[in-house]
All heavy atoms as an XYZ file, in Angstrom:
665
protein
N      28.094     77.459     51.194
C      29.310     77.219     51.922
C      30.019     78.566     52.153
O      30.115     79.375     51.247
C      30.207     76.292     51.104
C      31.285     75.677     51.889
S      31.864     74.270     50.988
C      33.570     74.402     51.366
N      30.522     78.741     53.341
C      31.127     80.016     53.705
C      32.586     80.045     53.252
O      33.320     79.077     53.414
C      31.044     80.213     55.211
C      31.372     81.578     55.656
C      31.085     81.706     57.148
C      31.344     83.131     57.574
N      31.087     83.324     58.990
N      33.016     81.172     52.676
C      34.404     81.319     52.224
C      35.300     81.643     53.410
O      34.899     82.315     54.351
C      34.515     82.442     51.192
C      33.843     82.056     49.882
O      33.716     80.862     49.622
O      33.465     82.985     49.131
N      36.515     81.175     53.326
C      37.518     81.484     54.342
C      38.372     82.610     53.815
O      38.916     82.522     52.717
C      38.391     80.257     54.656
C      37.524     79.125     55.226
C      39.495     80.611     55.621
C      38.267     77.837     55.427
N      38.494     83.678     54.595
C      39.286     84.815     54.183
C      40.581     84.857     54.990
O      40.563     84.740     56.207
C      38.531     86.117     54.418
C      37.233     86.274     53.623
C      36.530     87.566     54.020
C      37.535     86.289     52.136
N      41.684     84.991     54.297
C      42.981     85.156     54.950
C      43.430     86.570     54.661
O      43.605     86.957     53.513
C      44.003     84.126     54.426
C      43.490     82.714     54.641
C      45.330     84.323     55.134
C      44.360     81.655     54.034
N      43.623     87.326     55.703
C      43.997     88.731     55.561
C      45.435     88.873     55.081
O      46.282     88.010     55.276
C      43.796     89.459     56.869
C      42.373     89.402     57.365
C      42.130     90.529     58.339
N      40.889     90.485     59.075
C      39.674     90.474     58.594
N      39.485     90.439     57.326
N      38.622     90.467     59.374
N      45.671     89.992     54.427
C      46.979     90.296     53.863
C      48.061     90.315     54.962
O      49.189     89.883     54.745
C      46.930     91.634     53.142
C      48.190     92.034     52.442
C      48.014     93.363     51.734
C      49.289     93.780     51.058
N      49.146     95.070     50.381
N      47.681     90.793     56.126
C      48.623     90.872     57.252
C      49.133     89.481     57.642
O      50.326     89.304     57.887
C      47.917     91.530     58.436
C      48.737     91.586     59.699
C      47.920     92.171     60.837
C      48.685     92.071     62.148
N      47.900     92.520     63.270
N      48.230     88.501     57.673
C      48.628     87.152     58.065
C      49.483     86.485     56.981
O      50.418     85.747     57.308
C      47.402     86.307     58.364
C      46.660     86.773     59.581
N      47.171     86.676     60.846
C      45.447     87.350     59.709
C      46.298     87.163     61.715
N      45.246     87.601     61.051
N      49.170     86.758     55.731
C      49.973     86.201     54.645
C      51.391     86.778     54.700
O      52.374     86.038     54.576
C      49.315     86.478     53.283
C      48.005     85.692     53.180
C      50.253     86.116     52.135
C      47.209     86.011     51.945
N      51.512     88.080     54.932
C      52.814     88.711     55.048
C      53.606     88.152     56.235
O      54.807     87.905     56.138
C      52.680     90.222     55.206
C      52.671     90.981     53.916
C      52.465     92.450     54.202
C      53.787     93.176     54.061
N      53.611     94.644     54.140
N      52.904     87.930     57.326
C      53.566     87.401     58.529
C      54.098     85.990     58.280
O      55.237     85.674     58.641
C      52.587     87.385     59.700
C      53.189     86.893     60.995
C      52.176     86.864     62.121
O      50.973     86.927     61.885
N      52.643     86.746     63.338
N      53.331     85.144     57.638
C      53.769     83.775     57.377
C      54.916     83.750     56.349
O      55.853     82.963     56.481
C      52.605     82.906     56.903
C      51.554     82.700     57.962
C      52.079     82.095     59.243
O      52.897     81.157     59.186
O      51.679     82.576     60.305
N      54.854     84.610     55.349
C      55.949     84.696     54.384
C      57.238     85.215     55.048
O      58.339     84.776     54.694
C      55.568     85.586     53.206
C      54.569     84.959     52.222
C      54.185     85.977     51.163
C      55.144     83.712     51.596
N      57.074     86.105     56.018
C      58.231     86.585     56.760
C      58.865     85.464     57.585
O      60.081     85.296     57.595
C      57.835     87.758     57.691
O      57.245     88.791     56.907
C      59.033     88.290     58.446
N      58.036     84.661     58.251
C      58.543     83.517     59.003
C      59.265     82.538     58.075
O      60.318     82.000     58.445
C      57.415     82.797     59.724
C      57.013     83.446     61.022
C      55.825     84.066     61.283
C      57.788     83.533     62.214
N      55.837     84.536     62.577
C      57.015     84.212     63.176
C      59.053     83.087     62.577
C      57.467     84.473     64.465
C      59.509     83.341     63.859
C      58.723     84.011     64.782
N      58.697     82.287     56.905
C      59.334     81.375     55.958
C      60.666     81.934     55.469
O      61.649     81.199     55.322
C      58.400     81.096     54.774
C      58.853     80.052     53.765
C      59.087     78.700     54.438
C      57.846     79.917     52.643
N      60.729     83.242     55.214
C      61.983     83.868     54.798
C      63.045     83.783     55.886
O      64.221     83.541     55.599
C      61.728     85.313     54.390
N      62.623     83.954     57.144
C      63.561     83.833     58.259
C      64.104     82.415     58.338
O      65.311     82.198     58.546
C      62.878     84.258     59.586
C      63.699     83.831     60.781
C      62.643     85.751     59.584
N      63.241     81.427     58.158
C      63.684     80.030     58.174
C      64.675     79.776     57.037
O      65.683     79.067     57.227
C      62.488     79.097     58.055
S      61.449     79.049     59.516
N      64.419     80.339     55.871
C      65.328     80.163     54.750
C      66.670     80.813     55.024
O      67.723     80.248     54.724
C      64.686     80.751     53.475
C      65.432     80.519     52.172
C      65.518     79.034     51.874
C      64.762     81.248     51.029
N      66.667     82.009     55.604
C      67.920     82.688     55.930
C      68.707     81.936     56.984
O      69.932     81.845     56.902
C      67.632     84.109     56.394
C      67.196     85.087     55.305
C      66.832     86.433     55.934
C      68.299     85.283     54.289
N      68.025     81.381     57.972
C      68.706     80.615     59.022
C      69.371     79.375     58.437
O      70.537     79.081     58.726
C      67.725     80.246     60.158
C      68.296     79.194     61.080
C      67.339     81.476     60.933
N      68.649     78.644     57.595
C      69.245     77.433     57.032
C      70.375     77.762     56.059
O      71.372     77.031     55.986
C      68.178     76.568     56.317
O      67.478     77.366     55.373
C      67.199     75.985     57.310
N      70.269     78.867     55.334
C      71.363     79.274     54.444
C      72.579     79.697     55.264
O      73.720     79.397     54.898
C      70.920     80.401     53.534
C      71.946     80.798     52.502
C      72.277     79.683     51.510
O      71.376     78.909     51.138
O      73.459     79.572     51.122
N      72.345     80.364     56.391
C      73.467     80.752     57.266
C      74.141     79.511     57.847
O      75.389     79.470     57.941
C      72.956     81.658     58.390
N      73.376     78.500     58.213
C      73.964     77.249     58.702
C      74.771     76.597     57.601
O      75.860     76.048     57.848
C      72.854     76.321     59.237
C      72.259     76.912     60.509
C      73.399     74.926     59.513
C      71.011     76.181     60.997
N      74.277     76.631     56.386
C      74.986     76.042     55.258
C      76.315     76.774     55.005
O      77.353     76.133     54.804
C      74.113     76.095     54.008
C      74.731     75.383     52.831
O      75.488     74.433     52.997
N      74.418     75.827     51.642
N      76.294     78.084     55.053
C      77.514     78.859     54.841
C      78.510     78.607     55.969
O      79.714     78.477     55.745
C      77.193     80.353     54.688
C      76.487     80.575     53.344
C      78.432     81.230     54.781
C      75.967     81.956     53.129
N      78.003     78.497     57.205
C      78.869     78.185     58.331
C      79.536     76.806     58.108
O      80.730     76.651     58.393
C      78.079     78.183     59.649
C      78.860     77.601     60.785
C      79.865     78.330     61.403
C      78.594     76.308     61.264
C      80.591     77.805     62.454
C      79.317     75.787     62.308
C      80.306     76.524     62.900
O      81.032     75.977     63.920
N      78.773     75.827     57.653
C      79.327     74.496     57.426
C      80.388     74.543     56.322
O      81.410     73.850     56.419
C      78.226     73.522     57.071
N      80.168     75.320     55.286
C      81.161     75.440     54.201
C      82.445     76.052     54.741
O      83.554     75.578     54.419
C      80.581     76.280     53.043
C      79.474     75.490     52.322
C      81.669     76.658     52.047
C      78.701     76.291     51.314
N      82.332     77.073     55.568
C      83.522     77.715     56.136
C      84.221     76.759     57.119
O      85.444     76.600     57.088
C      83.142     79.033     56.834
C      82.703     80.069     55.805
C      84.310     79.574     57.660
C      82.101     81.326     56.393
N      83.439     76.118     57.962
C      84.006     75.249     59.005
C      84.727     74.046     58.423
O      85.780     73.643     58.914
C      82.897     74.793     59.967
C      83.393     74.033     61.142
N      83.511     72.667     61.129
C      83.831     74.459     62.352
C      83.973     72.263     62.298
N      84.182     73.336     63.061
N      84.171     73.435     57.385
C      84.767     72.252     56.801
C      85.621     72.552     55.565
O      85.965     71.638     54.801
C      83.678     71.231     56.438
C      82.994     70.688     57.673
C      81.692     71.032     57.975
C      83.668     69.843     58.548
C      81.050     70.541     59.095
C      83.054     69.332     59.675
C      81.744     69.696     59.945
O      81.122     69.214     61.068
N      85.941     73.825     55.353
C      86.785     74.263     54.225
C      86.275     73.737     52.877
O      87.028     73.248     52.054
C      88.243     73.819     54.417
C      88.880     74.486     55.615
O      88.548     75.659     55.854
O      89.695     73.844     56.293
N      84.973     73.900     52.682
C      84.386     73.459     51.417
C      84.521     74.524     50.347
O      84.992     75.644     50.571
N      84.112     74.166     49.157
C      84.136     75.122     48.054
C      82.864     75.965     48.105
O      81.806     75.495     48.490
C      84.231     74.378     46.736
C      85.502     73.605     46.587
C      85.542     72.854     45.259
O      84.594     72.906     44.486
N      86.640     72.175     44.991
N      82.985     77.216     47.661
C      81.852     78.126     47.735
C      80.743     77.780     46.755
O      79.612     78.199     46.931
C      82.318     79.558     47.543
C      82.923     80.077     48.792
C      84.259     80.196     49.084
C      82.239     80.497     49.962
N      84.431     80.661     50.347
C      83.205     80.871     50.927
C      80.897     80.606     50.314
C      82.871     81.321     52.185
C      80.580     81.073     51.575
C      81.559     81.419     52.503
N      81.051     77.023     45.710
C      79.969     76.663     44.791
C      79.001     75.669     45.451
O      77.893     75.459     44.952
C      80.513     76.113     43.485
C      81.343     74.864     43.654
O      81.526     74.387     44.766
N      81.838     74.344     42.554
N      79.385     75.087     46.573
C      78.468     74.199     47.301
C      77.284     74.976     47.858
O      76.208     74.401     48.083
C      79.190     73.514     48.438
C      80.194     72.468     47.998
C      80.876     71.815     49.183
O      80.338     71.873     50.290
O      81.970     71.241     48.970
N      77.462     76.270     48.079
C      76.340     77.096     48.572
C      75.216     77.129     47.527
O      74.039     77.205     47.904
C      76.832     78.497     48.881
N      75.570     77.078     46.261
C      74.560     77.082     45.210
C      74.075     75.677     44.875
O      72.904     75.476     44.599
C      75.112     77.763     43.945
C      75.524     79.183     44.203
C      76.863     79.524     44.224
C      74.592     80.151     44.453
C      77.255     80.824     44.464
C      74.974     81.464     44.702
C      76.312     81.794     44.700
N      74.979     74.707     44.915
C      74.597     73.343     44.589
C      73.697     72.714     45.646
O      72.918     71.824     45.341
C      75.823     72.470     44.360
C      76.540     72.807     43.093
C      77.763     73.381     42.994
C      76.067     72.621     41.761
N      78.082     73.575     41.679
C      77.069     73.110     40.887
C      74.904     72.107     41.201
C      76.915     73.084     39.508
C      74.772     72.076     39.845
C      75.760     72.566     39.012
N      73.834     73.165     46.878
C      73.017     72.580     47.940
C      71.772     73.419     48.242
O      71.179     73.277     49.304
C      73.861     72.431     49.200
O      74.312     73.684     49.644
N      71.379     74.285     47.333
C      70.226     75.143     47.559
C      68.935     74.337     47.703
O      68.050     74.713     48.472
C      70.093     76.149     46.391
C      69.212     77.346     46.654
C      69.705     78.123     47.860
C      69.175     78.241     45.442
N      68.830     73.219     47.027
C      67.642     72.354     47.190
C      67.524     71.813     48.600
O      66.438     71.796     49.187
N      68.662     71.368     49.149
C      68.670     70.876     50.525
C      68.336     71.987     51.511
O      67.672     71.765     52.521
C      70.035     70.255     50.883
C      70.375     69.062     50.056
C      71.470     69.089     49.195
C      69.623     67.905     50.115
C      71.799     67.994     48.423
C      69.924     66.793     49.343
C      71.030     66.843     48.503
O      71.338     65.766     47.751
N      68.816     73.176     51.205
C      68.543     74.331     52.062
C      67.047     74.634     52.056
O      66.448     74.909     53.102
C      69.368     75.562     51.616
C      68.902     76.826     52.314
C      70.839     75.329     51.901
N      66.420     74.591     50.896
C      64.974     74.853     50.803
C      64.161     73.808     51.554
O      63.206     74.135     52.270
C      64.540     74.927     49.349
S      65.130     76.383     48.491
N      64.547     72.535     51.397
C      63.852     71.450     52.119
C      64.014     71.630     53.627
O      63.067     71.496     54.389
C      64.369     70.077     51.656
C      64.089     69.849     50.173
C      63.789     68.961     52.512
C      62.646     69.727     49.834
N      65.233     71.973     54.050
C      65.494     72.195     55.478
C      64.694     73.383     56.000
O      64.200     73.362     57.132
C      66.973     72.444     55.721
O      67.737     71.346     55.293
N      64.554     74.417     55.186
C      63.773     75.595     55.592
C      62.307     75.242     55.761
O      61.653     75.707     56.692
C      63.941     76.727     54.585
N      61.772     74.425     54.890
C      60.386     73.997     54.985
C      60.172     73.148     56.232
O      59.172     73.304     56.944
C      59.951     73.262     53.700
C      59.892     74.250     52.533
C      58.610     72.568     53.887
C      59.674     73.610     51.189
N      61.119     72.260     56.517
C      61.023     71.437     57.735
C      61.093     72.315     58.985
O      60.322     72.143     59.918
C      62.106     70.354     57.741
C      61.839     69.332     56.632
C      62.224     69.668     59.096
C      62.948     68.348     56.393
N      62.012     73.269     58.975
C      62.125     74.202     60.107
C      60.857     75.025     60.270
O      60.383     75.256     61.380
C      63.349     75.112     59.920
C      63.672     76.083     61.039
C      64.031     75.328     62.295
C      64.805     77.000     60.617
N      60.268     75.461     59.153
C      59.021     76.221     59.197
C      57.892     75.359     59.762
O      57.082     75.836     60.570
C      58.671     76.719     57.795
C      57.371     77.461     57.717
C      57.285     78.767     58.215
C      56.244     76.879     57.159
C      56.090     79.457     58.153
C      55.053     77.570     57.113
C      54.969     78.855     57.597
O      53.790     79.536     57.552
N      57.831     74.090     59.376
C      56.779     73.188     59.879
C      56.929     72.996     61.393
O      55.927     73.004     62.126
C      56.839     71.854     59.154
N      58.165     72.844     61.862
C      58.404     72.731     63.308
C      57.978     73.999     64.017
O      57.334     73.948     65.078
C      59.891     72.386     63.567
C      60.190     70.978     63.062
C      60.217     72.522     65.052
C      61.679     70.648     63.059
N      58.302     75.127     63.422
C      57.929     76.414     64.003
C      56.405     76.562     64.064
O      55.868     77.069     65.054
C      58.541     77.550     63.200
C      58.362     78.967     63.721
C      59.089     79.115     65.037
C      58.895     79.955     62.719
N      55.708     76.132     63.026
C      54.248     76.215     63.018
C      53.663     75.333     64.117
O      52.725     75.740     64.829
C      53.680     75.819     61.633
C      52.204     75.535     61.698
C      53.969     76.903     60.615
N      54.211     74.123     64.299
C      53.726     73.241     65.346
C      53.932     73.839     66.724
O      53.052     73.775     67.602
C      54.413     71.876     65.256
C      54.005     71.011     64.070
C      54.846     69.734     64.029
C      52.532     70.661     64.151
N      55.079     74.463     66.949
C      55.350     75.109     68.239
C      54.396     76.273     68.455
O      53.846     76.429     69.555
C      56.821     75.581     68.311
C      57.749     74.359     68.394
C      57.045     76.499     69.488
C      59.214     74.690     68.251
N      54.146     77.053     67.415
C      53.221     78.184     67.539
C      51.796     77.717     67.812
O      51.072     78.316     68.604
C      53.280     79.043     66.282
C      54.580     79.824     66.197
C      54.787     80.451     64.847
N      53.685     81.278     64.422
C      53.429     81.583     63.141
N      54.226     81.144     62.204
N      52.406     82.332     62.841
N      51.369     76.629     67.148
C      50.034     76.089     67.387
C      49.908     75.540     68.810
O      48.876     75.740     69.483
C      49.706     74.995     66.378
C      49.343     75.462     64.983
C      49.225     74.250     64.049
C      48.053     76.255     65.002
N      50.927     74.870     69.279
C      50.925     74.348     70.636
C      50.857     75.472     71.657
O      50.078     75.423     72.611
C      52.182     73.497     70.877
C      52.327     72.866     72.262
C      51.242     71.808     72.465
C      53.696     72.233     72.386
N      51.640     76.502     71.454
C      51.636     77.659     72.344
C      50.271     78.352     72.336
O      49.741     78.712     73.392
C      52.732     78.655     71.945
C      52.846     79.820     72.862
C      53.394     79.686     74.123
C      52.393     81.071     72.455
C      53.477     80.770     74.976
C      52.497     82.160     73.302
C      53.024     82.012     74.566
N      49.684     78.518     71.154
C      48.372     79.170     71.053
C      47.296     78.322     71.723
O      46.402     78.851     72.407
C      48.015     79.420     69.598
N      47.391     77.019     71.551
C      46.418     76.135     72.199
C      46.527     76.137     73.704
O      45.521     76.177     74.422
N      47.763     76.122     74.205
C      47.947     76.151     75.647
C      47.513     77.464     76.248
O      46.950     77.516     77.344
C      49.414     75.860     76.003
C      49.878     74.429     75.795
C      51.357     74.296     76.062
C      49.081     73.474     76.643
N      47.764     78.560     75.546
C      47.321     79.856     76.060
C      45.787     79.935     76.077
O      45.227     80.507     76.991
C      47.822     81.025     75.189
O      48.620     80.597     74.142
C      48.526     82.059     75.974
N      45.172     79.350     75.095
C      43.698     79.370     75.069
C      43.118     78.505     76.186
O      42.101     78.850     76.777
C      43.211     78.874     73.718
C      41.719     79.009     73.557
C      41.306     78.741     72.165
N      41.674     79.896     71.346
C      41.158     80.171     70.188
N      40.271     79.354     69.664
N      41.532     81.210     69.495
N      43.788     77.396     76.504
C      43.274     76.522     77.556
C      43.435     77.174     78.924
O      42.525     77.144     79.754
C      44.018     75.161     77.520
C      43.588     74.352     76.301
C      43.765     74.367     78.801
C      44.385     73.087     76.086
N      44.617     77.738     79.171
C      44.916     78.260     80.502
C      44.603     79.747     80.681
O      44.950     80.321     81.698
C      46.387     78.008     80.841
C      46.693     76.554     80.983
C      47.575     75.933     80.103
C      46.114     75.803     81.973
C      47.861     74.599     80.226
C      46.403     74.467     82.112
C      47.266     73.845     81.232
N      43.942     80.329     79.713
C      43.555     81.745     79.842
C      42.478     81.886     80.910
O      41.591     81.048     81.032
C      43.032     82.234     78.497
C      42.703     83.670     78.494
C      42.277     84.173     77.164
N      41.749     83.114     76.299
C      41.368     83.300     75.052
N      41.440     84.466     74.535
N      40.895     82.308     74.338
N      42.588     82.948     81.663
C      41.590     83.181     82.694
C      40.264     83.547     82.021
O      40.211     84.401     81.155
C      42.006     84.323     83.613
C      43.156     83.973     84.508
C      43.438     85.119     85.442
C      44.556     84.758     86.387
N      44.868     85.874     87.289
N      39.227     82.908     82.503
C      37.909     83.213     81.939
C      37.260     84.281     82.808
O      37.090     84.132     83.996
C      37.054     81.953     81.910
C      37.610     80.902     80.964
C      36.712     79.732     80.879
C      37.340     78.741     79.906
N      36.537     77.608     79.660
N      36.886     85.364     82.181
C      36.196     86.432     82.874
C      34.767     86.487     82.373
O      34.508     86.557     81.186
C      36.879     87.797     82.628
O      36.957     88.032     81.231
C      38.273     87.788     83.214
N      33.861     86.454     83.306
C      32.447     86.477     82.945
C      31.820     87.776     83.357
O      32.113     88.413     84.282
C      31.693     85.299     83.585
C      32.134     83.978     83.032
C      32.978     83.148     83.757
C      31.715     83.566     81.772
C      33.391     81.936     83.266
C      32.113     82.354     81.271
C      32.937     81.528     82.014
O      33.314     80.346     81.513
């Protein structure tokens, strides 16, 4: 059976995307705390929800990237 190799570059890229998703969801959480005059300890207490939201956002991002890659592969000009 052939092993699948994932290069370090791709792992770093995916971890970067996940970190961006986490930062975006945390920024939305902080905005909601400011907008609704909440207490700042909610930023720490809702960290679980922020992580779940980041994973969902990352999954949506992966689906969009896969769709884009598939469409580019289908509609790419074939040169022979």
